[in-house]
C-alpha positions in Angstrom: -6.0 8.1 -7.6 -6.8 8.0 -4.0 -4.9 6.0 -1.3 -6.4 4.2 1.7 -4.4 5.1 4.8 -4.4 4.4 8.5 -3.2 7.3 10.7 -1.7 6.4 14.1 -2.3 9.2 16.6 -0.7 8.9 20.0 -3.3 8.1 22.8 -6.2 7.9 20.3 -7.9 5.3 18.2 -6.3 4.7 14.8 -8.1 6.5 11.9 -8.7 5.0 8.5 -9.6 7.1 5.5 -8.7 8.0 2.0 -6.3 10.7 0.8 -5.9 12.1 -2.8 -2.1 12.2 -2.5 0.4 11.1 0.1 2.0 13.9 2.1 5.3 15.3 0.9 8.2 16.0 3.2 7.4 19.7 3.1 3.7 19.3 4.1 2.4 20.3 7.5 -1.1 18.8 7.2 -2.9 15.8 5.8 -6.5 15.9 4.4 -8.4 12.7 5.1 -11.7 11.9 3.4 -14.3 9.7 5.1 -12.5 9.4 8.4 -13.5 6.3 10.5 -12.1 3.7 12.8 -10.3 0.8 11.3 -13.4 -1.4 11.8 -15.6 1.1 9.9 -17.3 2.6 13.0 -17.6 6.4 13.4 -15.1 8.3 15.4 -16.7 9.7 18.6 -14.8 13.1 18.4 -15.8 13.8 14.7 -19.2 14.9 13.6 -21.1 12.3 11.6 -21.6 14.7 8.7 -17.9 15.4 8.3 -16.5 14.2 4.9 -13.0 15.6 5.2 -10.8 16.2 8.2 -7.4 18.1 8.3 -4.8 16.8 10.7 -1.5 18.4 11.5 1.3 15.9 10.7 3.0 16.9 14.0 0.2 15.0 15.8 0.6 11.8 13.9 3.1 9.1 14.8 3.1 7.3 11.5 0.9 6.6 8.5 0.2 3.2 7.0 -0.6 3.1 3.3 -2.9 0.1 2.5 -2.8 -1.8 -0.8 -5.4 -1.0 -3.4 -8.3 -3.5 -3.7 -8.7 -2.5 -7.4 -5.3 -4.1 -8.1 -6.6 -7.4 -6.7 -9.7 -7.2 -8.9 -7.6 -6.7 -12.1 -5.7 -10.0 -11.6 -8.3 -12.7 -11.3 -8.7 -16.4 -12.0 -6.9 -17.6 -15.1 -8.0 -20.8 -16.8 -5.3 -22.8 -18.6 
């Protein structure tokens, strides 16, 4: 199960992407798939063909974990 996250990097644009697992306290890096800006645009400092990027956790202020949209799809309209 992958998680959608937003990485907040000091003095840079926030980066949205997916991770296979959340970083553990012992991890030094985070591997982000499909990195992009929060609005879906490409990041100017990453090649357009890149599908995974590795960031050192020391360079990240904090990480937001977004809710899964699949959970919203499971619970739908209920007719009584």
